[in-house]
TORPA-829082 format. One record per residue (C-alpha): residue number from 1; chain; x, y, z. Coordinates in Angstrom, 1 decimal. Example, Ala and Ser with C-alpha at 12.3 -4.5 7.8 and 13.67 -1.06 7.14 Angstrom:
[setor 1 "A" [12.3 -4.5 7.8]];
[setor 2 "A" [13.7 -1.1 7.1]];
This chain:
[setor 1 "A" [7.3 5.1 22.1]];
[setor 2 "A" [4.5 4.0 19.8]];
[setor 3 "A" [1.7 4.6 22.6]];
[setor 4 "A" [-1.0 7.1 21.7]];
[setor 5 "A" [-0.6 8.9 25.1]];
[setor 6 "A" [3.1 9.7 24.3]];
[setor 7 "A" [2.3 10.8 20.8]];
[setor 8 "A" [-0.6 13.0 21.9]];
[setor 9 "A" [1.6 14.6 24.6]];
[setor 10 "A" [4.0 15.6 21.7]];
[setor 11 "A" [1.1 17.6 20.3]];
[setor 12 "A" [-0.1 19.2 23.4]];
[setor 13 "A" [3.5 20.3 24.3]];
[setor 14 "A" [4.2 21.6 20.7]];
[setor 15 "A" [1.8 23.7 18.8]];
[setor 16 "A" [4.6 24.8 16.3]];
[setor 17 "A" [6.0 22.4 13.7]];
[setor 18 "A" [8.4 22.8 10.7]];
[setor 19 "A" [6.2 20.4 8.5]];
[setor 20 "A" [2.8 19.0 8.9]];
[setor 21 "A" [1.8 16.2 6.5]];
[setor 22 "A" [-1.9 15.5 5.9]];
[setor 23 "A" [-2.3 11.9 4.8]];
[setor 24 "A" [-0.9 8.5 6.1]];
[setor 25 "A" [-0.7 6.4 3.1]];
[setor 26 "A" [2.6 5.5 1.3]];
[setor 27 "A" [3.0 9.1 0.1]];
[setor 28 "A" [2.5 10.9 3.3]];
[setor 29 "A" [4.5 8.4 5.4]];
[setor 30 "A" [7.4 8.7 2.9]];
[setor 31 "A" [7.3 12.5 3.1]];
[setor 32 "A" [7.2 12.3 7.0]];
[setor 33 "A" [10.2 10.1 7.1]];
[setor 34 "A" [12.2 12.2 4.7]];
[setor 35 "A" [11.4 15.4 6.8]];
[setor 36 "A" [12.1 13.8 10.1]];
[setor 37 "A" [15.5 12.4 8.9]];
[setor 38 "A" [16.6 15.7 7.6]];
[setor 39 "A" [16.1 17.0 11.2]];
[setor 40 "A" [12.8 19.0 10.7]];
[setor 41 "A" [10.2 18.9 13.3]];
[setor 42 "A" [7.5 16.8 11.7]];
[setor 43 "A" [3.8 15.9 12.3]];
[setor 44 "A" [1.8 13.6 10.2]];
[setor 45 "A" [-2.0 13.3 10.6]];
[setor 46 "A" [-4.1 10.6 9.1]];
[setor 47 "A" [-7.9 10.8 9.3]];
[setor 48 "A" [-8.4 7.0 9.5]];
[setor 49 "A" [-5.6 4.4 9.7]];
[setor 50 "A" [-2.2 4.3 8.0]];
[setor 51 "A" [-2.7 3.0 4.6]];
[setor 52 "A" [-6.4 2.7 5.0]];
[setor 53 "A" [-7.1 3.8 1.4]];
[setor 54 "A" [-5.2 3.1 -1.8]];
[setor 55 "A" [-1.8 2.1 0.1]];
[setor 56 "A" [-3.1 -1.2 1.4]];
[setor 57 "A" [-5.1 -2.3 -1.7]];
[setor 58 "A" [-2.4 -2.7 -4.2]];
[setor 59 "A" [-1.4 -5.8 -6.4]];
[setor 60 "A" [1.4 -6.2 -3.9]];
[setor 61 "A" [4.2 -5.6 -6.5]];
[setor 62 "A" [7.4 -3.4 -6.2]];
[setor 63 "A" [8.0 -2.9 -9.9]];
[setor 64 "A" [9.5 -0.7 -12.5]];
[setor 65 "A" [6.3 -1.1 -14.6]];
[setor 66 "A" [6.5 -3.4 -17.6]];
[setor 67 "A" [3.3 -1.7 -18.9]];
[setor 68 "A" [5.1 1.8 -18.9]];
[setor 69 "A" [8.0 0.4 -20.8]];
[setor 70 "A" [5.5 -0.6 -23.5]];
[setor 71 "A" [4.2 3.1 -23.5]];
[setor 72 "A" [7.8 4.1 -24.0]];
[setor 73 "A" [7.9 6.0 -20.6]];
[setor 74 "A" [11.6 5.1 -20.0]];
[setor 75 "A" [12.5 7.7 -17.4]];
[setor 76 "A" [9.6 6.6 -15.1]];
[setor 77 "A" [10.7 2.9 -15.5]];
[setor 78 "A" [14.2 3.6 -14.7]];
[setor 79 "A" [13.5 5.7 -11.6]];
[setor 80 "A" [11.1 3.0 -10.4]];
[setor 81 "A" [13.6 0.3 -11.0]];
[setor 82 "A" [16.2 2.0 -9.1]];
[setor 83 "A" [13.7 2.6 -6.1]];
[setor 84 "A" [12.7 -1.1 -6.3]];
[setor 85 "A" [16.4 -1.9 -5.6]];
[setor 86 "A" [16.5 0.5 -2.6]];
[setor 87 "A" [13.3 -1.0 -1.2]];
[setor 88 "A" [14.6 -4.5 -1.4]];
[setor 89 "A" [17.6 -3.4 0.7]];
[setor 90 "A" [15.8 -1.1 3.1]];
[setor 91 "A" [12.8 -3.3 3.8]];
[setor 92 "A" [14.4 -6.7 3.4]];
[setor 93 "A" [11.8 -8.4 5.7]];
[setor 94 "A" [8.8 -7.2 3.5]];
[setor 95 "A" [10.1 -7.0 -0.1]];
[setor 96 "A" [11.2 -10.1 -1.9]];
[setor 97 "A" [12.4 -11.0 -5.4]];
[setor 98 "A" [9.6 -12.6 -7.3]];
[setor 99 "A" [9.8 -14.6 -10.6]];
[setor 100 "A" [7.0 -14.0 -13.2]];
[setor 101 "A" [6.2 -16.0 -16.2]];
[setor 102 "A" [4.5 -14.6 -19.1]];
[setor 103 "A" [2.8 -17.5 -21.1]];
[setor 104 "A" [3.0 -17.0 -24.7]];
[setor 105 "A" [0.4 -18.4 -27.2]];
[setor 106 "A" [2.0 -17.2 -30.3]];
[setor 107 "A" [5.6 -17.0 -31.5]];
[setor 108 "A" [5.5 -13.2 -32.3]];
[setor 109 "A" [4.7 -12.4 -28.6]];
[setor 110 "A" [7.6 -14.7 -27.4]];
[setor 111 "A" [10.0 -12.6 -29.5]];
[setor 112 "A" [8.3 -9.3 -28.3]];
[setor 113 "A" [8.5 -10.0 -24.6]];
[setor 114 "A" [11.9 -11.5 -24.8]];
[setor 115 "A" [13.3 -8.3 -26.4]];
[setor 116 "A" [11.1 -6.0 -24.1]];
[setor 117 "A" [12.2 -7.7 -20.9]];
[setor 118 "A" [15.9 -7.7 -21.9]];
[setor 119 "A" [15.5 -3.8 -22.0]];
[setor 120 "A" [13.9 -3.9 -18.6]];
[setor 121 "A" [16.9 -5.9 -17.2]];
[setor 122 "A" [19.3 -3.3 -18.8]];
[setor 123 "A" [17.4 -0.4 -17.3]];
[setor 124 "A" [17.7 -1.9 -13.8]];
[setor 125 "A" [21.5 -1.9 -14.1]];
[setor 126 "A" [23.3 -3.3 -11.1]];
[setor 127 "A" [20.1 -3.2 -9.1]];
[setor 128 "A" [18.6 -6.0 -11.3]];
[setor 129 "A" [16.7 -8.7 -9.6]];
[setor 130 "A" [17.8 -11.3 -12.1]];
[setor 131 "A" [17.9 -11.8 -16.0]];
[setor 132 "A" [14.8 -12.5 -17.9]];
[setor 133 "A" [14.9 -15.8 -20.1]];
[setor 134 "A" [12.8 -17.5 -22.6]];
[setor 135 "A" [11.6 -21.0 -21.5]];
[setor 136 "A" [10.0 -23.9 -23.5]];
[setor 137 "A" [6.4 -25.0 -23.5]];
[setor 138 "A" [7.3 -27.9 -21.4]];
[setor 139 "A" [9.2 -25.8 -18.8]];
[setor 140 "A" [6.3 -23.3 -18.7]];
[setor 141 "A" [3.6 -26.0 -18.0]];
[setor 142 "A" [6.0 -27.8 -15.4]];
[setor 143 "A" [6.5 -24.4 -13.5]];
[setor 144 "A" [2.9 -23.3 -14.0]];
[setor 145 "A" [0.9 -26.5 -13.4]];
[setor 146 "A" [-2.4 -24.9 -13.6]];
[setor 147 "A" [-1.8 -23.0 -16.9]];
[setor 148 "A" [-3.9 -23.6 -20.0]];
[setor 149 "A" [-1.5 -25.6 -22.4]];
[setor 150 "A" [-3.7 -25.5 -25.6]];
[setor 151 "A" [-1.7 -23.5 -28.2]];
[setor 152 "A" [1.0 -22.7 -25.6]];
[setor 153 "A" [4.2 -21.9 -27.3]];
[setor 154 "A" [6.4 -21.3 -24.1]];
[setor 155 "A" [7.1 -18.5 -21.7]];
[setor 156 "A" [9.3 -15.6 -20.7]];
[setor 157 "A" [10.6 -15.4 -17.2]];
[setor 158 "A" [11.4 -12.1 -15.6]];
[setor 159 "A" [12.0 -10.8 -12.1]];
[setor 160 "A" [10.2 -8.1 -10.0]];
[setor 161 "A" [9.6 -7.3 -6.4]];
[setor 162 "A" [6.6 -8.5 -4.2]];
[setor 163 "A" [5.8 -7.2 -0.9]];
[setor 164 "A" [3.1 -6.4 1.9]];
[setor 165 "A" [1.8 -2.8 1.3]];
[setor 166 "A" [0.0 -2.2 4.7]];
[setor 167 "A" [2.8 -3.9 6.7]];
[setor 168 "A" [5.4 -1.6 5.1]];
[setor 169 "A" [3.3 1.4 5.8]];
[setor 170 "A" [3.0 0.4 9.5]];
[setor 171 "A" [6.7 -0.1 9.7]];
[setor 172 "A" [7.3 3.3 7.9]];
[setor 173 "A" [5.3 5.0 10.6]];
[setor 174 "A" [7.3 3.3 13.2]];
[setor 175 "A" [10.5 4.4 11.6]];
[setor 176 "A" [9.0 8.0 11.4]];
[setor 177 "A" [8.6 8.0 15.2]];
[setor 178 "A" [11.9 6.6 15.9]];
[setor 179 "A" [13.4 9.2 13.8]];
[setor 180 "A" [11.7 11.9 15.9]];
[setor 181 "A" [8.5 12.6 14.0]];
[setor 182 "A" [5.0 12.5 15.5]];
[setor 183 "A" [2.6 10.3 13.4]];
[setor 184 "A" [-0.9 9.9 14.6]];
[setor 185 "A" [-3.8 7.9 12.9]];
[setor 186 "A" [-7.5 8.5 13.5]];
[setor 187 "A" [-6.7 12.3 13.6]];
[setor 188 "A" [-8.6 14.3 11.0]];
[setor 189 "A" [-7.7 17.8 9.5]];
[setor 190 "A" [-10.8 19.8 9.4]];
[setor 191 "A" [-9.4 23.2 8.4]];
[setor 192 "A" [-6.4 24.9 7.0]];
[setor 193 "A" [-5.2 27.9 9.0]];
[setor 194 "A" [-4.1 31.0 7.2]];
[setor 195 "A" [-2.0 34.2 8.3]];
[setor 196 "A" [-3.0 37.9 7.4]];
[setor 197 "A" [-1.4 37.5 4.1]];
[setor 198 "A" [-3.6 34.6 3.2]];
[setor 199 "A" [-0.7 32.1 3.4]];
[setor 200 "A" [-1.3 28.5 4.9]];
[setor 201 "A" [0.1 28.6 8.5]];
[setor 202 "A" [-1.2 25.3 10.0]];
[setor 203 "A" [-4.1 23.2 10.5]];
[setor 204 "A" [-7.0 22.6 12.7]];
[setor 205 "A" [-7.2 18.8 13.6]];
[setor 206 "A" [-9.6 16.6 15.5]];
[setor 207 "A" [-8.4 13.5 17.6]];
[setor 208 "A" [-11.2 11.1 16.5]];
[setor 209 "A" [-10.5 9.0 19.8]];
[setor 210 "A" [-10.8 11.8 22.3]];
[setor 211 "A" [-12.9 14.2 20.3]];
[setor 212 "A" [-10.4 17.1 21.1]];
[setor 213 "A" [-9.7 19.8 18.4]];
[setor 214 "A" [-6.1 21.1 18.1]];
[setor 215 "A" [-4.8 24.2 16.5]];
[setor 216 "A" [-1.3 23.4 15.1]];
[setor 217 "A" [1.1 25.8 13.3]];
[setor 218 "A" [3.6 24.9 10.6]];
[setor 219 "A" [6.2 26.4 8.2]];
[setor 220 "A" [5.0 24.0 5.6]];
[setor 221 "A" [1.7 22.2 5.2]];
[setor 222 "A" [1.8 19.2 2.7]];
[setor 223 "A" [-1.3 17.6 1.2]];
[setor 224 "A" [-0.6 13.9 0.5]];
[setor 225 "A" [-4.1 12.6 0.7]];
[setor 226 "A" [-4.3 10.7 -2.6]];
[setor 227 "A" [-7.9 10.3 -3.9]];
[setor 228 "A" [-8.8 13.0 -1.3]];
[setor 229 "A" [-6.4 15.6 -2.5]];
[setor 230 "A" [-9.3 17.8 -4.0]];
[setor 231 "A" [-10.9 18.0 -0.6]];
[setor 232 "A" [-7.9 19.6 1.0]];
[setor 233 "A" [-7.4 21.8 -2.1]];
[setor 234 "A" [-11.0 22.9 -1.7]];
[setor 235 "A" [-10.4 23.7 2.0]];
[setor 236 "A" [-7.7 26.0 0.7]];
[setor 237 "A" [-9.7 27.5 -2.1]];
[setor 238 "A" [-13.4 26.8 -2.2]];
[setor 239 "A" [-13.7 27.0 -6.0]];
[setor 240 "A" [-10.5 24.9 -6.7]];
[setor 241 "A" [-10.8 22.7 -9.7]];
[setor 242 "A" [-10.7 18.9 -9.3]];
[setor 243 "A" [-7.1 17.6 -10.0]];
[setor 244 "A" [-7.7 14.0 -9.3]];
[setor 245 "A" [-10.0 11.4 -11.0]];
[setor 246 "A" [-10.3 8.1 -9.1]];
[setor 247 "A" [-9.7 5.0 -11.1]];
[setor 248 "A" [-10.8 1.8 -9.3]];
[setor 249 "A" [-8.8 -1.6 -9.4]];
[setor 250 "A" [-10.1 -4.7 -7.7]];
[setor 251 "A" [-8.3 -7.9 -6.6]];
[setor 252 "A" [-9.8 -11.4 -5.9]];
[setor 253 "A" [-8.0 -13.6 -3.5]];
[setor 254 "A" [-7.8 -17.4 -4.0]];
[setor 255 "A" [-6.4 -20.5 -2.5]];
[setor 256 "A" [-2.9 -21.4 -3.3]];
[setor 257 "A" [-4.0 -24.4 -5.3]];
[setor 258 "A" [-4.8 -22.1 -8.3]];
[setor 259 "A" [-1.1 -21.3 -8.5]];
[setor 260 "A" [0.9 -23.9 -6.5]];
[setor 261 "A" [4.4 -23.2 -7.8]];
[setor 262 "A" [6.9 -20.5 -6.8]];
[setor 263 "A" [6.2 -18.3 -9.9]];
[setor 264 "A" [3.6 -15.5 -10.4]];
[setor 265 "A" [1.8 -15.2 -13.8]];
[setor 266 "A" [1.6 -11.9 -15.9]];
[setor 267 "A" [-0.9 -11.8 -18.6]];
[setor 268 "A" [0.2 -8.9 -20.8]];
[setor 269 "A" [-2.8 -8.4 -23.0]];
[setor 270 "A" [-6.3 -8.7 -21.7]];
[setor 271 "A" [-9.7 -7.8 -23.6]];
[setor 272 "A" [-9.4 -4.2 -22.0]];
[setor 273 "A" [-5.8 -3.7 -22.9]];
[setor 274 "A" [-4.5 -3.9 -19.4]];
[setor 275 "A" [-2.2 -6.5 -17.8]];
[setor 276 "A" [-3.6 -9.1 -15.3]];
[setor 277 "A" [-1.4 -10.6 -12.5]];
[setor 278 "A" [-1.7 -13.7 -10.5]];
[setor 279 "A" [0.7 -13.4 -7.6]];
[setor 280 "A" [1.5 -15.6 -4.6]];
[setor 281 "A" [0.8 -13.7 -1.4]];
[setor 282 "A" [0.8 -14.9 2.1]];
[setor 283 "A" [0.3 -18.5 0.9]];
[setor 284 "A" [-2.7 -17.4 -1.1]];
[setor 285 "A" [-2.9 -16.0 -4.6]];
[setor 286 "A" [-3.9 -12.4 -5.5]];
[setor 287 "A" [-5.6 -11.9 -9.0]];
[setor 288 "A" [-5.9 -8.4 -10.3]];
[setor 289 "A" [-6.3 -5.8 -11.4]];
[setor 290 "A" [-9.1 -3.8 -13.1]];
[setor 291 "A" [-9.2 -0.2 -14.3]];
[setor 292 "A" [-12.6 1.6 -13.9]];
[setor 293 "A" [-12.9 5.5 -13.9]];
[setor 294 "A" [-15.2 6.5 -11.2]];
[setor 295 "A" [-16.9 9.9 -10.6]];
[setor 296 "A" [-16.7 9.7 -6.8]];
[setor 297 "A" [-14.4 8.2 -4.1]];
[setor 298 "A" [-14.9 6.9 -0.7]];
[setor 299 "A" [-12.7 5.4 2.0]];
[setor 300 "A" [-14.3 1.9 1.5]];
[setor 301 "A" [-14.9 1.5 -2.4]];
[setor 302 "A" [-17.0 -1.3 -3.5]];
[setor 303 "A" [-16.2 -3.7 -6.4]];
[setor 304 "A" [-18.4 -3.7 -9.4]];
[setor 305 "A" [-20.0 -6.9 -10.8]];
[setor 306 "A" [-18.5 -6.2 -14.2]];
[setor 307 "A" [-15.0 -6.1 -12.7]];
[setor 308 "A" [-15.5 -9.3 -10.9]];
[setor 309 "A" [-16.8 -11.1 -14.0]];
[setor 310 "A" [-13.8 -9.6 -16.0]];
[setor 311 "A" [-11.3 -11.1 -13.6]];
[setor 312 "A" [-12.9 -14.4 -13.5]];
[setor 313 "A" [-13.2 -14.7 -17.2]];
[setor 314 "A" [-9.7 -13.6 -17.9]];
[setor 315 "A" [-8.3 -16.0 -15.2]];
[setor 316 "A" [-10.4 -18.8 -16.6]];
[setor 317 "A" [-9.2 -18.3 -20.2]];
[setor 318 "A" [-5.5 -18.9 -18.9]];
[setor 319 "A" [-6.0 -21.4 -16.2]];
[setor 320 "A" [-6.8 -25.3 -16.6]];
[setor 321 "A" [-8.5 -25.2 -13.0]];
[setor 322 "A" [-11.7 -23.3 -13.2]];
[setor 323 "A" [-12.2 -20.4 -10.8]];
[setor 324 "A" [-15.6 -19.8 -9.6]];
[setor 325 "A" [-17.2 -17.2 -7.3]];
[setor 326 "A" [-17.3 -19.7 -4.5]];
[setor 327 "A" [-13.5 -20.0 -4.7]];
[setor 328 "A" [-13.0 -16.4 -3.8]];
[setor 329 "A" [-11.6 -16.0 -0.2]];
[setor 330 "A" [-11.8 -12.2 -0.2]];
[setor 331 "A" [-12.2 -9.5 -2.7]];
[setor 332 "A" [-10.9 -5.9 -2.3]];
[setor 333 "A" [-11.2 -2.7 -4.2]];
[setor 334 "A" [-8.8 0.3 -4.3]];
[setor 335 "A" [-8.7 3.7 -5.9]];
[setor 336 "A" [-5.8 5.1 -7.9]];
[setor 337 "A" [-5.6 8.9 -7.6]];
[setor 338 "A" [-4.9 9.6 -11.4]];
[setor 339 "A" [-4.4 13.0 -12.7]];
[setor 340 "A" [-8.0 14.1 -14.0]];
[setor 341 "A" [-8.0 13.6 -17.7]];
[setor 342 "A" [-7.7 16.8 -19.9]];
[setor 343 "A" [-10.4 15.7 -22.2]];
[setor 344 "A" [-13.0 12.8 -22.6]];
[setor 345 "A" [-10.7 10.8 -25.0]];
[setor 346 "A" [-8.0 10.2 -22.5]];
[setor 347 "A" [-7.8 6.6 -21.2]];
[setor 348 "A" [-6.8 5.7 -17.6]];
[setor 349 "A" [-4.0 3.4 -18.8]];
[setor 350 "A" [-2.5 6.4 -20.6]];
[setor 351 "A" [-2.7 8.9 -17.9]];
[setor 352 "A" [1.0 9.2 -16.7]];
[setor 353 "A" [1.8 7.6 -13.3]];
[setor 354 "A" [4.7 9.9 -12.6]];
[setor 355 "A" [4.2 12.3 -9.7]];
[setor 356 "A" [4.1 16.0 -9.4]];
[setor 357 "A" [4.4 18.6 -6.7]];
[setor 358 "A" [1.9 21.4 -6.9]];
[setor 359 "A" [2.3 24.6 -4.9]];
[setor 360 "A" [-0.8 26.7 -4.5]];
[setor 361 "A" [-0.9 30.5 -4.2]];
[setor 362 "A" [-1.4 30.1 -0.5]];
[setor 363 "A" [1.8 28.1 -0.2]];
[setor 364 "A" [0.1 24.8 0.3]];
[setor 365 "A" [2.1 22.0 -1.2]];
[setor 366 "A" [0.3 19.0 -2.7]];
[setor 367 "A" [2.0 15.9 -3.9]];
[setor 368 "A" [0.1 13.7 -6.4]];
[setor 369 "A" [0.5 10.7 -8.7]];
[setor 370 "A" [3.1 8.1 -8.4]];
[setor 371 "A" [3.1 4.7 -6.9]];
[setor 372 "A" [4.2 2.6 -4.0]];
[setor 373 "A" [7.5 1.7 -5.6]];
[setor 374 "A" [8.5 5.4 -5.9]];
[setor 375 "A" [7.2 6.4 -2.5]];
[setor 376 "A" [10.7 7.4 -1.3]];
[setor 377 "A" [11.7 9.5 -4.4]];
[setor 378 "A" [8.3 11.2 -4.3]];
[setor 379 "A" [9.1 12.2 -0.7]];
[setor 380 "A" [12.6 13.4 -1.5]];
[setor 381 "A" [11.3 15.5 -4.5]];
[setor 382 "A" [8.5 17.1 -2.2]];
[setor 383 "A" [11.1 18.1 0.6]];
[setor 384 "A" [13.5 19.4 -2.0]];
[setor 385 "A" [10.7 21.5 -3.4]];
[setor 386 "A" [9.9 23.0 0.0]];
[setor 387 "A" [13.5 23.7 0.7]];
[setor 388 "A" [13.9 25.5 -2.9]];
[setor 389 "A" [10.9 27.6 -2.0]];
[setor 390 "A" [12.8 29.0 0.9]];
[setor 391 "A" [10.3 27.5 3.4]];
[setor 392 "A" [12.9 25.4 5.2]];
[setor 393 "A" [16.7 25.6 5.5]];
[setor 394 "A" [18.8 23.4 3.2]];
[setor 395 "A" [19.4 19.8 4.5]];
[setor 396 "A" [20.2 16.8 2.4]];
[setor 397 "A" [18.0 13.7 1.9]];
[setor 398 "A" [19.0 10.8 4.2]];
[setor 399 "A" [16.6 8.1 3.2]];
[setor 400 "A" [18.4 6.5 0.3]];
[setor 401 "A" [20.1 3.8 2.6]];
[setor 402 "A" [17.9 4.0 5.7]];
[setor 403 "A" [16.7 0.7 7.0]];
[setor 404 "A" [12.9 0.6 7.8]];
[setor 405 "A" [11.8 -0.7 11.1]];
[setor 406 "A" [12.0 -4.6 11.2]];
[setor 407 "A" [14.5 -4.9 8.3]];
[setor 408 "A" [16.6 -7.9 9.1]];
[setor 409 "A" [18.0 -8.9 5.8]];
[setor 410 "A" [15.6 -11.7 4.8]];
[setor 411 "A" [12.1 -12.4 3.7]];
[setor 412 "A" [12.2 -16.1 4.5]];
[setor 413 "A" [8.6 -17.2 4.5]];
[setor 414 "A" [8.7 -20.6 5.9]];
[setor 415 "A" [7.2 -19.1 9.1]];
[setor 416 "A" [4.5 -16.6 8.6]];
[setor 417 "A" [5.9 -14.3 11.2]];
[setor 418 "A" [8.8 -13.3 9.1]];
[setor 419 "A" [6.9 -10.2 8.1]];
[setor 420 "A" [7.7 -8.7 11.5]];
[setor 421 "A" [11.4 -8.9 10.9]];
[setor 422 "A" [13.5 -7.9 13.9]];
[setor 423 "A" [10.2 -7.6 16.0]];
[setor 424 "A" [9.7 -11.6 15.4]];
[setor 425 "A" [11.7 -12.2 18.6]];
[setor 426 "A" [9.6 -10.0 20.8]];
[setor 427 "A" [6.5 -11.7 19.6]];
[setor 428 "A" [7.9 -15.0 20.3]];
[setor 429 "A" [8.9 -13.7 23.7]];
[setor 430 "A" [5.3 -12.6 24.3]];
[setor 431 "A" [4.2 -16.3 23.7]];
[setor 432 "A" [6.9 -17.8 26.0]];
[setor 433 "A" [5.5 -15.4 28.8]];
[setor 434 "A" [1.8 -16.1 28.0]];
[setor 435 "A" [1.8 -19.5 26.2]];
[setor 436 "A" [-2.0 -19.1 25.4]];
[setor 437 "A" [-0.9 -16.4 22.8]];
[setor 438 "A" [0.7 -19.0 20.8]];
[setor 439 "A" [-2.8 -20.4 19.9]];
[setor 440 "A" [-4.2 -19.8 16.4]];
[setor 441 "A" [-6.7 -17.1 16.0]];
[setor 442 "A" [-8.7 -19.3 13.7]];
[setor 443 "A" [-8.4 -23.0 13.1]];
[setor 444 "A" [-8.2 -22.5 9.2]];
[setor 445 "A" [-5.4 -19.8 9.4]];
[setor 446 "A" [-1.9 -19.5 10.4]];
[setor 447 "A" [-2.0 -16.3 12.5]];
[setor 448 "A" [-1.6 -16.3 16.2]];
[setor 449 "A" [-3.3 -14.5 19.2]];
[setor 450 "A" [0.1 -12.8 19.9]];
[setor 451 "A" [-0.1 -10.8 16.8]];
[setor 452 "A" [-3.2 -9.0 17.9]];
[setor 453 "A" [-1.7 -8.2 21.2]];
[setor 454 "A" [1.4 -6.9 19.3]];
[setor 455 "A" [-0.7 -4.9 16.9]];
[setor 456 "A" [-2.4 -3.0 19.8]];
[setor 457 "A" [0.7 -2.5 22.0]];
[setor 458 "A" [3.2 -1.7 19.2]];
[setor 459 "A" [1.7 -0.9 16.1]];
[setor 460 "A" [-0.8 1.8 16.8]];
[setor 461 "A" [-3.9 -0.2 16.0]];
[setor 462 "A" [-7.1 1.3 17.4]];
[setor 463 "A" [-10.0 -0.7 15.9]];
[setor 464 "A" [-10.8 -4.2 14.9]];
[setor 465 "A" [-10.4 -3.2 11.3]];
[setor 466 "A" [-6.9 -1.6 11.9]];
[setor 467 "A" [-5.9 -5.1 13.2]];
[setor 468 "A" [-7.6 -7.4 10.8]];
[setor 469 "A" [-7.2 -5.3 7.6]];
[setor 470 "A" [-3.8 -3.9 7.9]];
[setor 471 "A" [-1.7 -5.5 10.8]];
[setor 472 "A" [-2.8 -9.2 10.6]];
[setor 473 "A" [-4.1 -9.2 6.9]];
[setor 474 "A" [-6.9 -11.7 7.5]];
[setor 475 "A" [-9.6 -9.5 6.0]];
[setor 476 "A" [-7.7 -9.4 2.8]];
[setor 477 "A" [-6.9 -13.1 2.8]];
[setor 478 "A" [-10.1 -14.8 4.1]];
[setor 479 "A" [-13.0 -12.3 4.9]];
[setor 480 "A" [-15.3 -14.9 6.4]];
[setor 481 "A" [-12.7 -16.1 8.9]];
[setor 482 "A" [-12.0 -12.4 9.7]];
[setor 483 "A" [-15.6 -12.0 10.7]];
[setor 484 "A" [-15.3 -15.1 13.0]];
[setor 485 "A" [-12.1 -13.7 14.8]];
[setor 486 "A" [-13.4 -10.2 15.2]];
[setor 487 "A" [-15.0 -10.7 18.7]];
[setor 488 "A" [-11.6 -11.9 20.0]];
[setor 489 "A" [-9.8 -8.9 18.5]];
[setor 490 "A" [-12.5 -6.5 20.1]];
[setor 491 "A" [-11.9 -8.2 23.5]];
[setor 492 "A" [-8.2 -7.7 23.3]];
[setor 493 "A" [-8.6 -4.0 22.1]];
[setor 494 "A" [-11.0 -3.2 24.9]];
[setor 495 "A" [-8.7 -4.7 27.5]];
[setor 496 "A" [-5.6 -2.9 26.3]];
[setor 497 "A" [-7.3 0.5 25.3]];
[setor 498 "A" [-9.6 0.5 28.4]];
[setor 499 "A" [-12.8 0.6 26.4]];
[setor 500 "A" [-16.4 -0.1 27.8]];
[setor 501 "A" [-18.5 -3.0 26.7]];
[setor 502 "A" [-20.7 -0.9 24.5]];
[setor 503 "A" [-17.7 0.1 22.4]];
[setor 504 "A" [-16.7 -3.5 21.9]];
[setor 505 "A" [-20.0 -4.6 20.6]];
[setor 506 "A" [-20.2 -1.6 18.3]];
[setor 507 "A" [-16.8 -2.5 16.9]];
[setor 508 "A" [-17.7 -6.1 16.2]];
[setor 509 "A" [-20.9 -4.9 14.3]];
[setor 510 "A" [-19.2 -2.3 12.5]];
[setor 511 "A" [-16.4 -4.9 11.3]];
[setor 512 "A" [-18.9 -7.5 10.5]];
[setor 513 "A" [-20.7 -5.1 8.1]];
[setor 514 "A" [-17.4 -4.0 6.5]];
[setor 515 "A" [-16.3 -7.6 6.0]];
[setor 516 "A" [-19.4 -8.4 4.1]];
[setor 517 "A" [-18.1 -6.2 1.3]];
[setor 518 "A" [-15.1 -8.4 1.0]];
[setor 519 "A" [-17.1 -11.6 0.6]];
[setor 520 "A" [-18.4 -12.7 -2.8]];
C-alpha cells in the first residue's frame, strides 16, 4: 500500500484529480487527510520528504500557547486547546500529557502565572490536561533537581502536550493513503497549469527519483508550502508580492542529566521577551527556541552563533548544572512562515499565529500561518473554503474523531518502540524472523536495525536523511552517532530500493555533510 510503485501507478492511471495539494508538511498533510476522508480524489506532492522543513523542527509541543494568552489572543488559544485535546485522542501513541513547571523568582510572578494558568485551564474546558497548581520552593527544587535555587520563591505547574512532530507527519501520510489519497514525497511541482480563462487547472510535477515529468489536472490546487509559499504564488503571478517572512527558531538537544525528572521547564521571560522551554524528549532534553527574522529561506536553515549563545546563556541562568557547547548532542534550526510584517516596527512575537486561506484571482488556494497543534482545523477551514467557492460539492468534514495510523491508546515510553503504536508488533515480528535486526544501530543509542528496514518498507523513506532525520530521529538526538550509522542505513536502502554502489556512496557523503550542521 505504501510502496512507491503502487503510488506512482495511481498517478500514471489518473491524470484528473479533485484536489492537488502542494507541500507535505503538517498543513499539507492535514488538508490531504481532510480531503480524502470527505471522499475527494486527492493527490499530495512534496518536493523533498514529508515534514522536511518546519514540521520536523518544532519544540515538540502540542499546546494552546501560553504566550498568546498573555497577548490576549483568547480565540486562538481556545481553538488550539480544543485541537490539543483531539490530537491526544487521535494520535494517542505520539501525543502525551506533559507537566511543565514555571520557576518563580519573585512573588508577583507567582501570582501572575497562577492566575494566568487558571484561565488557560478554564479555556481548555473538558479537554483539559489537568489543573495548574502553585508549589513551594522545596517542592519545585525537588521536582527540578537541576534548577537554580538562589532567590527561588516557588513554582507553578501546568499541563500541555508533548509529541514527536516528524513521526506524526509520517503517520498522517500513511493515514491519507489508507483513506484513498495518493501522497508522494520527493516529487516537485515545477509549474502551475492554467486553462484558457487563466484559471489554475493543475500542475506539472517531476518525480525526483525517476526524473519523469507528469502533467496532472485538478479542480482545486492548494498551496500549503509554508516558507516556500511565495515561490508557488510567483509561479501563479510572476510579480506577486511576498506574503511570508521567515523567522528562525533553533533548539539544542542535551543529555537527560540536565533535566532528570518527569517535568519540563518553561521560562516565561527571557532577555528577548520570548519564552524558553526545556522539554524531555526521547530520553534527551530539547532546549529552545529563538526568534530571528531572516531575509531568505532554505530547506536546511543554519543556526546563528548569537542564537546558540542566547540559549546557552539563558539555560545557564536557570540551571545549577552548567551547559557548555561540548554538552550539545545535536542542534537543529527551523523556519516559521510568519505573515510578512506590514511595517518595520512589527516584532515577530506580535505577528499573529492564526491561519488564513487566501484565494488568488486564478483560483489558486493558499493556506498560511497556524501551527502544528491546529493542523486539523486549518485543513478543515481550507476544504470548507474550496466547497464554499463552488469548486467541490458539499461534503462534511470527517477528521474530528479519526484515529491516525498507529494510534493505540497509549504513549507508554518505557520501551522506545512505543512511538510506532499498533505497528510495534509488526516490527517485533520482523525481529523474530531475522534476529540480527534486533541489534542496536549504535552502541550509544536505543534504536534497532529493524527500524531502518521498517522505515524503507512501510514508511516511504527514500534517503539516508529520510530515515535518520524523520523516521528514526537520530540526527536530531545525537548527530555524531547519526554520521556513524549512515553507512549501515545506506546499505539497507540500496538493498531494498535496488540502487547501485555509486548511489550508496553519494548518500553517505551527502548525509555526512548535512549532519555536520547539526554538530556544535
